[in-house]
C-alpha positions as CSV (number, residue, x, y, z in Angstrom):
1,M,0.0,0.0,0.0
2,K,1.1,3.5,-0.7
3,M,1.1,5.6,2.5
4,A,-0.6,9.0,2.5
5,E,1.8,12.0,2.8
6,S,2.1,13.7,6.2
7,F,3.5,17.2,6.7
8,F,6.9,15.6,7.5
9,T,6.8,13.6,4.3
10,R,6.0,16.6,2.1
11,H,8.6,18.7,3.8
12,T,11.4,16.2,3.6
13,K,10.7,15.2,0.1
14,E,11.0,18.8,-1.0
15,R,14.2,19.5,1.0
16,F,16.0,16.3,1.8
17,S,15.1,13.4,-0.6
18,G,14.0,15.1,-3.8
19,K,15.3,13.6,-7.0
20,T,15.6,14.9,-10.6
21,K,13.9,13.0,-13.3
22,E,17.2,11.5,-14.4
23,Q,18.0,10.4,-10.8
24,T,14.6,8.7,-10.4
25,E,15.2,6.8,-13.7
26,L,18.7,5.9,-12.5
27,L,17.3,4.2,-9.4
28,R,15.1,2.0,-11.6
29,R,17.7,1.0,-14.1
30,R,18.7,-2.5,-13.2
31,E,21.6,-2.6,-15.7
32,L,23.4,0.0,-13.6
33,A,23.5,-2.3,-10.6
34,Y,26.5,-1.7,-8.2
35,D,27.3,1.7,-9.8
36,T,27.9,3.1,-6.4
37,A,29.4,6.3,-7.6
38,A,26.2,7.2,-9.5
39,L,24.0,6.2,-6.6
40,E,26.1,8.3,-4.2
41,E,25.7,11.2,-6.5
42,A,21.9,10.7,-6.5
43,A,21.7,10.5,-2.7
44,G,19.7,13.1,-0.8
45,P,21.6,15.4,1.6
46,L,20.7,13.4,4.8
47,E,21.6,10.2,3.0
48,K,25.0,11.7,2.1
49,I,25.7,12.7,5.7
50,A,24.6,9.3,7.0
51,G,26.6,7.5,4.3
52,Q,29.8,9.4,5.2
53,Q,29.4,8.5,8.9
54,L,28.8,4.8,8.0
55,R,31.9,4.9,5.8
56,K,33.9,6.0,8.8
57,V,32.5,3.1,10.8
58,V,33.6,0.6,8.1
59,E,37.0,2.3,7.8
60,K,37.6,1.9,11.5
61,G,36.2,-1.6,11.5
62,L,38.6,-2.8,8.8
63,E,41.5,-1.7,11.0
64,D,40.0,-3.1,14.3
65,P,38.1,-6.4,13.5
66,E,37.7,-7.3,17.1
67,S,35.7,-4.1,17.9
68,Y,34.0,-4.3,14.5
69,E,32.5,-7.7,15.4
70,R,31.1,-6.8,18.8
71,F,27.4,-6.7,19.5
72,V,25.4,-6.0,22.7
73,P,21.8,-6.9,23.4
74,H,19.9,-4.2,25.3
75,F,16.7,-5.0,27.2
76,E,13.9,-2.6,28.0
77,Q,10.6,-3.5,29.7
78,C,8.2,-1.4,27.6
79,T,4.9,-2.8,29.0
80,D,3.8,-5.8,31.1
81,A,2.4,-7.7,28.1
82,P,3.9,-11.2,27.6
83,V,5.5,-10.2,24.3
84,L,9.2,-10.3,23.3
85,T,10.3,-8.1,20.4
86,L,13.8,-8.7,19.0
87,V,15.2,-5.6,17.2
88,F,18.1,-5.6,14.7
89,G,19.0,-2.1,13.5
90,S,21.5,-0.7,11.0
91,L,25.2,-0.6,11.3
92,D,26.1,0.8,14.7
93,D,29.4,2.6,15.5
94,P,31.2,0.1,17.9
95,A,32.1,3.1,20.1
96,Y,28.4,3.5,21.1
97,I,27.0,-0.1,21.2
98,D,27.4,-0.3,24.9
99,Q,25.0,2.6,25.3
100,S,21.2,2.0,25.5
101,P,19.4,2.6,22.2
102,N,17.5,5.4,24.1
103,E,20.7,7.3,24.8
104,R,22.5,9.8,22.4
105,P,24.6,10.2,20.4
106,E,22.9,8.1,17.7
107,L,23.0,8.3,13.9
108,L,19.7,10.1,13.0
109,T,20.0,12.5,15.9
110,T,23.6,13.3,14.8
111,L,22.2,14.0,11.3
112,Y,19.8,16.6,12.6
113,Q,22.6,18.2,14.5
114,S,24.8,18.2,11.5
115,V,22.5,19.7,8.9
116,V,23.0,23.3,9.8
117,E,23.6,25.4,13.0
118,K,20.5,27.5,12.2
119,K,18.2,29.3,14.7
120,V,15.0,27.5,15.3
121,P,12.2,29.6,16.9
122,K,11.8,28.9,20.7
123,L,14.3,26.0,20.4
124,G,17.7,27.6,19.8
125,T,20.0,25.8,17.4
126,L,19.3,22.4,16.0
127,A,22.0,21.0,18.2
128,Q,20.3,22.4,21.3
129,A,17.0,21.1,20.1
130,A,18.2,17.6,19.5
131,F,16.9,16.3,22.8
132,T,13.4,17.2,21.8
133,L,13.6,15.2,18.6
134,P,12.5,11.6,18.1
135,I,15.4,9.1,18.0
136,M,15.9,5.8,16.2
137,S,14.5,3.8,19.1
138,D,11.2,5.7,18.8
139,M,10.8,3.8,15.5
140,Y,11.0,0.4,17.3
141,P,7.9,-1.5,18.7
142,A,7.3,-0.7,22.3
143,E,5.3,-3.6,23.6
144,G,6.3,-6.1,26.3
145,L,10.1,-6.8,26.6
146,R,12.2,-5.2,23.8
147,C,15.6,-6.6,23.1
148,T,17.6,-4.4,20.8
149,F,20.8,-5.8,19.3
150,R,23.4,-3.0,18.7
151,G,26.1,-4.2,16.4
152,P,27.8,-6.0,14.9
153,A,29.0,-3.4,12.3
154,A,30.8,-6.4,10.7
155,R,27.7,-7.1,8.8
156,A,29.6,-5.0,6.2
157,A,32.1,-7.8,6.2
158,S,35.5,-8.0,4.5
159,S,35.4,-11.8,4.1
160,A,32.8,-14.5,3.7
161,E,34.0,-16.1,7.0
162,Q,33.4,-12.9,8.9
163,L,29.9,-12.4,7.6
164,N,29.0,-16.1,8.2
165,R,30.5,-16.0,11.7
166,M,28.6,-12.9,12.7
167,G,25.3,-14.3,11.4
168,Q,25.7,-17.4,13.5
169,A,26.7,-15.5,16.6
170,V,23.7,-13.2,16.5
171,L,21.4,-16.1,15.8
172,E,22.6,-18.0,18.9
173,G,22.3,-14.9,21.0
174,A,18.7,-14.2,19.8
175,L,17.6,-17.8,20.3
176,E,19.0,-17.8,23.8
177,V,17.0,-14.7,24.6
178,A,13.8,-16.2,23.1
179,E,14.3,-19.5,25.0
180,N,14.7,-17.7,28.3
181,F,11.6,-15.6,27.7
182,L,9.5,-18.6,26.8
183,E,10.7,-20.5,29.8
184,I,9.3,-17.6,32.0
185,H,6.1,-16.8,30.0
186,G,5.2,-20.1,28.5
187,P,5.2,-21.4,24.9
188,D,2.2,-19.3,23.8
189,A,3.9,-16.0,24.6
190,K,4.2,-13.7,21.5
191,I,7.5,-13.2,19.8
192,N,8.0,-10.4,17.2
193,V,11.0,-9.6,15.1
194,W,11.9,-6.2,13.7
195,G,14.8,-5.2,11.4
196,F,16.1,-2.2,9.6
197,S,18.6,-1.9,6.8
198,A,21.6,-4.3,7.4
199,G,19.7,-5.6,10.4
200,T,17.1,-7.2,8.1
201,Q,19.5,-10.0,7.3
202,D,19.8,-11.0,11.0
203,A,16.0,-10.4,11.5
204,M,15.1,-12.7,8.7
205,F,17.6,-15.3,9.8
206,V,16.3,-15.3,13.3
207,T,12.7,-15.3,12.1
208,R,13.3,-18.5,10.1
209,F,15.0,-20.4,13.0
210,L,12.6,-19.2,15.6
211,G,9.9,-20.6,13.4
212,D,11.7,-23.9,13.4
213,M,12.2,-23.8,17.2
214,L,8.6,-22.9,17.9
215,G,7.0,-25.1,15.3
216,R,5.0,-22.1,14.2
217,P,5.7,-18.7,12.7
218,V,6.7,-15.8,14.9
219,D,3.7,-13.6,15.6
220,D,5.0,-10.6,13.6
221,C,8.0,-9.8,11.4
222,T,8.6,-6.2,10.2
223,L,11.5,-5.5,7.8
224,V,12.3,-1.9,6.9
225,S,14.4,-1.7,3.7
226,P,15.4,-5.3,3.2
227,G,17.2,-6.9,0.3
228,L,18.1,-10.4,-0.7
229,G,21.3,-10.5,1.4
230,M,24.3,-8.7,2.6
231,G,26.4,-10.7,0.1
232,L,24.8,-8.5,-2.6
233,G,24.1,-5.5,-0.5
234,I,27.8,-4.8,0.4
235,F,28.5,-4.2,-3.3
236,A,25.3,-2.2,-3.9
237,A,25.5,0.1,-0.9
238,W,27.8,3.0,-1.6
239,P,28.6,3.8,2.1
240,V,30.3,0.4,2.6
241,N,32.3,0.5,-0.7
242,L,35.6,0.1,1.3
243,A,34.4,-3.4,2.4
244,A,33.4,-4.1,-1.2
245,D,36.8,-3.1,-2.5
246,K,38.4,-5.6,0.0
247,L,36.2,-8.3,-1.3
248,R,37.1,-7.5,-4.9
249,E,40.8,-7.7,-4.1
250,K,40.1,-11.2,-2.9
251,G,38.5,-12.1,-6.2
252,F,34.8,-11.9,-5.2
253,T,32.0,-10.6,-7.4
254,P,28.6,-9.7,-6.0
255,Q,27.2,-13.0,-7.1
256,S,30.1,-15.2,-5.9
257,F,30.1,-13.4,-2.5
258,H,26.3,-13.9,-2.3
259,E,26.8,-17.6,-2.9
260,A,29.6,-17.8,-0.3
261,T,27.3,-16.3,2.3
262,Y,24.0,-17.7,1.0
263,K,23.1,-19.7,4.1
264,Y,22.7,-16.4,6.1
265,S,20.9,-14.4,3.4
266,Q,17.3,-13.3,3.3
267,E,16.9,-15.2,0.0
268,A,17.8,-18.5,1.7
269,Q,15.4,-17.9,4.6
270,L,12.5,-17.0,2.2
271,K,13.1,-20.2,0.2
272,E,14.0,-22.7,2.9
273,G,12.0,-21.5,5.9
274,K,9.1,-23.8,6.8
275,N,7.4,-21.6,9.3
276,N,7.8,-18.1,8.0
277,P,5.1,-15.5,8.9
278,R,2.6,-14.5,6.2
279,G,0.2,-11.8,5.2
280,R,-0.6,-9.2,7.8
281,N,2.1,-10.8,10.1
282,F,4.9,-10.1,7.6
283,K,5.4,-6.4,6.8
284,V,7.9,-4.9,4.4
285,I,8.4,-1.1,4.4
286,Y,10.6,0.9,2.0
287,G,11.2,4.3,0.4
288,T,11.3,4.6,-3.4
289,S,14.2,7.1,-3.4
290,D,16.5,5.0,-1.3
291,T,20.1,5.0,-2.7
292,I,21.7,3.0,0.1
293,I,19.6,-0.1,-0.4
294,P,18.2,0.8,-3.9
295,P,14.8,-1.0,-3.9
296,F,14.6,-1.5,-7.7
297,Q,18.2,-2.7,-8.2
298,P,19.0,-6.5,-8.4
299,G,18.9,-8.0,-4.9
300,G,17.0,-5.0,-3.5
301,T,13.7,-4.6,-1.8
302,I,11.5,-5.2,-4.8
303,D,13.3,-8.5,-5.6
304,F,12.8,-9.5,-1.9
305,I,9.0,-8.7,-2.1
306,N,8.6,-10.6,-5.4
307,L,10.4,-13.7,-4.0
308,A,8.3,-13.6,-0.8
309,R,5.2,-13.5,-3.0
310,K,6.5,-16.4,-5.1
311,Q,7.0,-18.4,-1.9
312,G,3.3,-17.8,-1.0
313,L,4.1,-15.5,2.0
314,A,1.9,-12.6,0.7
315,P,3.7,-9.8,2.6
316,T,2.1,-6.6,3.5
317,V,4.0,-4.0,1.5
318,I,4.1,-0.3,2.8
319,E,5.6,2.1,0.3
320,Y,6.7,5.6,1.0
321,K,7.0,7.3,-2.4
322,G,9.9,9.8,-2.7
323,L,11.5,9.0,0.7
324,D,15.0,7.5,1.1
325,H,17.0,5.5,3.5
326,I,17.0,8.3,6.1
327,T,13.8,10.3,5.5
328,M,11.7,7.2,5.4
329,P,12.7,6.0,8.9
330,G,12.5,9.6,9.9
331,E,8.9,9.6,8.8
332,L,8.2,6.5,10.9
333,M,9.8,8.1,13.9
334,W,7.8,11.3,13.6
335,Q,4.5,9.5,13.0
336,K,5.0,7.4,16.1
337,A,6.1,10.5,18.1
338,Y,2.7,12.0,17.2
339,G,0.9,8.8,18.4
340,N,0.2,7.4,15.0
341,D,0.7,3.7,14.0
342,P,2.7,3.7,10.7
343,T,4.0,0.1,11.2
344,F,0.6,-1.3,12.2
345,E,1.6,-2.4,15.7
346,R,-1.7,-1.5,17.4
347,N,-4.0,-2.2,14.4
348,R,-3.2,-4.9,11.9
349,P,-3.2,-3.8,8.3
350,S,-6.2,-4.4,6.2
351,L,-6.5,-7.8,4.4
352,W,-7.6,-5.7,1.4
353,S,-4.3,-4.0,1.2
354,I,-2.6,-7.3,0.2
355,P,-2.8,-8.3,-3.5
356,E,-3.2,-12.0,-2.8
357,T,-6.5,-11.3,-1.0
358,Y,-8.1,-10.7,-4.4
359,S,-7.4,-14.2,-5.6
360,D,-8.0,-16.0,-2.3
361,P,-11.2,-18.2,-2.5
362,L,-12.4,-17.4,1.0
363,C,-12.2,-13.7,0.3
364,I,-13.7,-14.0,-3.1
365,R,-16.6,-15.9,-1.6
366,K,-17.1,-13.2,1.1
367,L,-17.3,-10.4,-1.5
368,D,-19.7,-12.5,-3.7
369,D,-22.0,-13.0,-0.6
370,I,-22.0,-9.3,0.1
371,F,-22.9,-8.3,-3.5
372,S,-25.4,-11.1,-4.0
373,R,-27.8,-8.8,-2.0
374,F,-28.0,-6.4,-4.9
375,S,-29.8,-6.6,-8.2
376,A,-28.1,-6.3,-11.6
377,E,-29.8,-2.9,-11.9
378,E,-28.3,-1.7,-8.6
379,L,-24.7,-2.7,-9.2
380,P,-23.9,0.0,-11.7
381,F,-24.8,2.6,-9.1
382,F,-22.1,1.2,-6.9
383,A,-19.6,1.8,-9.7
384,E,-20.9,5.3,-10.2
385,L,-20.7,6.1,-6.4
386,V,-17.2,4.7,-6.1
387,S,-16.1,6.8,-9.1
388,E,-17.7,9.9,-7.7
389,R,-16.2,9.5,-4.2
390,N,-12.7,8.8,-5.4
391,G,-12.5,11.4,-8.1
392,M,-9.2,11.1,-10.0
393,T,-7.7,8.8,-7.3
394,I,-6.2,5.9,-9.2
395,M,-7.6,2.5,-8.3
396,D,-4.3,1.2,-6.7
397,D,-4.2,4.2,-4.4
398,M,-7.7,3.9,-3.1
399,E,-8.4,3.2,0.6
400,P,-8.3,-0.7,0.9
401,H,-12.0,-1.4,1.5
402,M,-13.0,0.9,-1.4
403,H,-10.4,-0.8,-3.5
404,A,-12.0,-4.2,-2.7
405,I,-15.4,-2.9,-4.0
406,A,-13.8,-1.5,-7.1
407,D,-11.9,-4.7,-7.8
408,W,-15.0,-6.8,-7.5
409,L,-17.0,-4.5,-9.9
410,V,-14.1,-4.6,-12.4
411,K,-13.9,-8.4,-12.4
412,H,-17.7,-8.6,-12.9
413,E,-17.5,-6.1,-15.8
414,I,-19.6,-3.5,-14.1
415,C,-16.6,-1.1,-14.3
416,N,-13.6,-0.6,-16.6
417,V,-10.2,0.8,-15.6
418,A,-7.9,2.9,-17.8
419,T,-5.0,0.9,-19.4
420,G,-2.4,3.2,-17.9
421,P,-3.2,4.7,-14.5
422,R,-6.0,2.5,-13.2
423,Y,-8.8,5.1,-13.1
424,L,-12.3,3.7,-12.6
425,W,-15.4,4.5,-14.6
426,V,-18.8,2.8,-15.2
427,R,-18.8,0.4,-18.1
428,N,-21.1,1.2,-21.0
429,K,-22.8,3.9,-18.9
430,E,-25.5,4.5,-21.5
431,D,-26.6,0.8,-21.2
432,L,-26.1,0.3,-17.5
433,V,-27.3,3.6,-16.0
434,D,-28.8,6.0,-18.5
435,K,-31.3,3.6,-19.9
436,I,-32.8,2.9,-16.5
437,D,-36.3,4.4,-16.1
438,P,-35.8,7.9,-14.8
439,S,-38.6,7.5,-12.3
440,I,-36.7,4.8,-10.4
441,K,-33.1,5.8,-11.2
442,S,-32.8,8.3,-8.3
443,F,-34.5,5.9,-5.9
444,R,-32.1,3.1,-6.8
445,K,-29.1,5.3,-6.4
446,Q,-30.3,6.4,-3.0
447,I,-30.6,2.8,-1.9
448,V,-27.1,2.0,-3.0
449,A,-25.7,5.2,-1.4
450,H,-27.4,4.0,1.9
451,E,-25.9,0.5,1.5
452,L,-22.3,1.5,0.6
453,P,-21.3,2.5,4.2
454,R,-22.7,-0.9,5.4
455,V,-20.6,-2.8,2.8
456,L,-17.5,-0.9,3.8
457,R,-18.2,-1.7,7.5
458,E,-18.6,-5.4,6.6
459,L,-15.3,-5.4,4.8
460,S,-13.6,-3.6,7.7
461,A,-15.1,-6.2,10.2
462,I,-13.3,-9.0,8.3
463,D,-10.0,-7.3,9.2
464,H,-10.8,-7.6,12.9
465,D,-12.4,-11.1,12.8
466,E,-9.7,-13.4,14.2
467,S,-11.7,-16.4,13.1
468,F,-11.4,-15.3,9.4
469,K,-8.1,-16.2,7.9
470,P,-7.3,-16.2,4.2
471,L,-5.5,-19.3,3.0
472,Y,-2.3,-17.5,2.4
473,E,-2.1,-16.5,6.1
474,M,-2.6,-20.1,7.3
475,T,0.1,-22.6,8.2
476,Q,0.1,-25.9,6.3
477,E,-1.5,-27.6,9.3
478,E,-4.3,-25.0,9.3
479,K,-4.8,-25.2,5.6
480,R,-5.1,-29.0,5.4
481,P,-8.5,-29.5,7.1
482,K,-10.0,-26.4,5.4
483,L,-8.9,-27.6,1.9
484,I,-10.3,-31.1,2.7
485,S,-13.6,-29.7,3.9
486,E,-13.9,-27.6,0.7
487,A,-13.1,-30.6,-1.5
488,N,-15.8,-32.6,0.4
489,S,-18.4,-29.9,-0.1
490,Q,-17.7,-29.7,-3.8
491,T,-17.9,-33.5,-4.3
492,G,-20.8,-33.9,-1.9
């Protein structure tokens, strides 16, 4: 789903992550994969500051591998709920990993301080105002016990052995935390996993093996700016090009290094995990103008999403158009600071925001049941009302429940959509609407206008009905009896 623009989004797009037409096209040109110089040139100003700081972290790490490989789990009891959230962030400076994620200095805060020493009304300088700004940990879930892994920076590894060793060490640390938590709270306690940037590799690796340990998927996995693996990402991300240069000196190419570290990659976990989360429990968030993990480049976020869909995981995709690797998490931080729920922690995303819903037999049957209440003469008025209420909003950008209605009408040839942008209009309006007897036309439209809110409420109720699960969200054990019962009903 494409997220609506907040004030912060509009402001940062204009000032900090705007792209020229040529730069926008560059980010989508897959043949320019690993052209880090061009990507760095296209980076927004905040991305450039962040990238330069990350480059210093890598430079120091290559000189001091022992410090580079350190990581420290930090625990915070956010609420009393029996929930464990494992958080894996971006590359942390080893000098700060012993500090709590809630303490400064910290990357995004440092960026705000570094932009300019300009006077801010009632706040003084940006540096003085930093303590009033949201920080990275404000982006993390805050339910139950939160365990945030700071480090290792050696995810930007200079050898396959180092990257593999770090992946295994973090996995063992995370599984130990989860085992201790379950021993205290019982096997039914909730476990969530959250990852950002380089941390999405650890997050996906831990998600897969926690699923194996539990015999069920984790309750929620949220990945912000994932790719198919650090083996490719090290060559694609311009801030870590020093590590990529070391690997090239050893004879590695992006593909050969990906193969040498494949066991720990996101690609391997998507393909080999037997108990990965699905649907509303598996969220992917990204910004379209990201130059550090370019979403459209080979091995980037779009390839990750497509592979997850191919594996039947039906991820919930949240897209921030025009935001990058810094302004997109900045948007999440500000939204949460204002009490909003941009990552759907309090309220699960709508089923109707997931493309797989529209081909799921259970969901199709539910829509058919709803619209069976209306006559063939009334349905065109649904199309007319949906068109009127959405104006020139393209179909793919509609609110999810309105999109579900539009999709059903299109599939049943009550509506057409434009071949480019998917604008909606009534099919053969002369036949379907204009030829209805004028004496009853207004009456029928009033009936449909009265019923439309009810239909929207019914679709919304499905989102909150825990007994209603589309097939793509079920485990194999849950699917089997449902599929058997459906087969019996069809043959009986």
